[in-house]
C-alpha positions as CSV (number, residue, x, y, z in Angstrom):
1,M,45.8,39.0,108.2
2,E,48.7,38.3,105.7
3,N,46.3,38.2,102.8
4,S,44.8,41.6,103.8
5,R,48.3,43.1,103.9
6,F,48.9,41.9,100.4
7,N,45.5,43.0,99.1
8,K,45.8,46.4,100.7
9,G,49.4,46.8,99.4
10,L,48.5,45.7,95.9
11,A,45.5,48.0,95.8
12,L,47.6,51.0,96.9
13,L,50.4,50.2,94.5
14,S,47.9,49.9,91.7
15,E,46.5,53.3,92.6
16,I,50.0,54.8,92.6
17,D,51.6,53.1,89.6
18,G,49.0,51.2,87.6
19,E,50.2,47.7,86.7
20,A,53.6,47.9,88.4
21,G,52.7,45.7,91.3
22,Q,51.4,42.9,89.2
23,K,54.5,43.1,87.0
24,V,56.7,42.7,90.1
25,I,54.8,39.7,91.2
26,D,54.8,38.1,87.7
27,S,58.6,38.8,87.2
28,L,59.4,36.9,90.4
29,E,56.9,34.0,90.1
30,D,59.4,31.6,88.5
31,I,62.3,32.4,90.8
32,C,61.1,33.6,94.2
33,P,57.4,34.3,94.5
34,D,57.7,35.1,98.2
35,L,59.9,38.1,97.4
36,G,57.2,39.4,95.1
37,K,54.7,39.0,97.9
38,Y,56.9,40.7,100.5
39,T,57.6,43.6,98.0
40,I,53.8,44.3,98.0
41,E,53.0,43.6,101.7
42,Y,55.6,45.5,103.6
43,P,56.3,48.7,101.6
44,F,52.8,49.3,100.3
45,G,50.6,47.2,102.7
46,D,52.3,48.4,105.8
47,I,54.3,51.6,105.1
48,Y,52.8,53.5,102.2
49,S,49.3,53.0,103.7
50,R,50.2,54.8,107.0
51,S,48.5,58.1,107.6
52,G,51.5,60.2,108.6
53,L,52.5,61.4,105.1
54,D,50.5,61.8,101.9
55,L,51.5,59.9,98.8
56,R,53.3,62.9,97.2
57,S,55.5,63.2,100.3
58,R,56.2,59.5,100.4
59,E,57.2,59.5,96.7
60,L,59.5,62.5,97.1
61,A,61.2,60.8,100.0
62,T,61.5,57.6,98.0
63,V,62.9,59.4,94.9
64,S,65.4,61.1,97.2
65,A,66.6,57.9,98.8
66,L,66.8,55.9,95.6
67,T,68.7,58.8,93.9
68,A,71.1,59.0,96.9
69,M,71.7,55.2,96.8
70,G,72.9,55.6,93.2
71,N,72.6,52.0,92.2
72,C,68.8,51.5,92.0
73,I,68.0,52.9,88.6
74,P,65.1,50.5,87.7
75,Q,63.4,51.2,91.0
76,L,64.1,54.9,90.8
77,K,62.4,55.0,87.4
78,V,59.3,53.2,88.8
79,H,59.1,55.7,91.6
80,L,59.7,58.7,89.3
81,H,56.6,57.5,87.4
82,A,54.8,57.0,90.6
83,A,55.7,60.5,91.9
84,L,54.3,62.1,88.7
85,N,51.2,59.9,89.0
86,V,50.5,61.2,92.5
87,G,50.9,64.8,91.6
88,C,54.6,65.7,92.0
89,S,55.7,68.2,89.4
90,E,58.7,67.8,87.1
91,T,60.3,70.8,88.8
92,E,59.9,69.3,92.3
93,L,61.5,66.0,91.1
94,K,64.4,67.9,89.4
95,E,65.0,69.8,92.6
96,V,65.0,66.7,94.8
97,I,67.5,65.1,92.5
98,I,69.7,68.3,92.5
99,Q,69.4,68.4,96.3
100,M,70.9,64.9,96.4
101,S,74.1,66.1,94.7
102,V,74.9,67.8,98.0
103,Y,74.4,64.6,100.1
104,A,75.1,61.8,97.7
105,G,77.4,63.4,95.2
106,F,77.3,64.4,91.6
107,P,77.4,60.8,90.2
108,A,74.3,59.8,92.0
109,A,72.5,63.1,91.0
110,L,73.6,62.6,87.4
111,N,72.3,59.0,87.4
112,G,69.1,60.3,88.9
113,I,68.6,63.1,86.4
114,F,69.3,60.8,83.4
115,A,66.8,58.3,84.8
116,F,64.3,61.1,85.1
117,K,65.0,62.1,81.5
118,E,64.2,58.5,80.4
119,V,61.0,58.6,82.4
120,L,59.8,61.8,80.8
121,S,60.7,60.5,77.4
122,E,58.6,57.3,78.0
123,R,55.7,59.4,79.3
124,R,55.7,61.7,76.3
125,A,55.9,58.8,73.8
């Protein structure tokens, strides 16, 4: 069963964000391979694969949460790319980040919008 969770999670993450899943696994291999495995199994094998929300909605929620947290810029950038990959528009993502200024404060929203600016620049390069 565990292997099927991992395989399902890795396949879904690959669909959402290309090689990001394998990069996570590879980056943790020398220090904590279990954390790489868990990062694929639980979020993507168990949660993202549920039927209650589509991938666009899940990514909008994730971008909102990571923006509000304010200290997860690398993960926010991964999920901004993913949100664009699954059909979220630039306008929708800007609005979600602006919305977080109300609930998480301007510093978090500013960090989020600057991360988004970097993501857009990377994608246009």
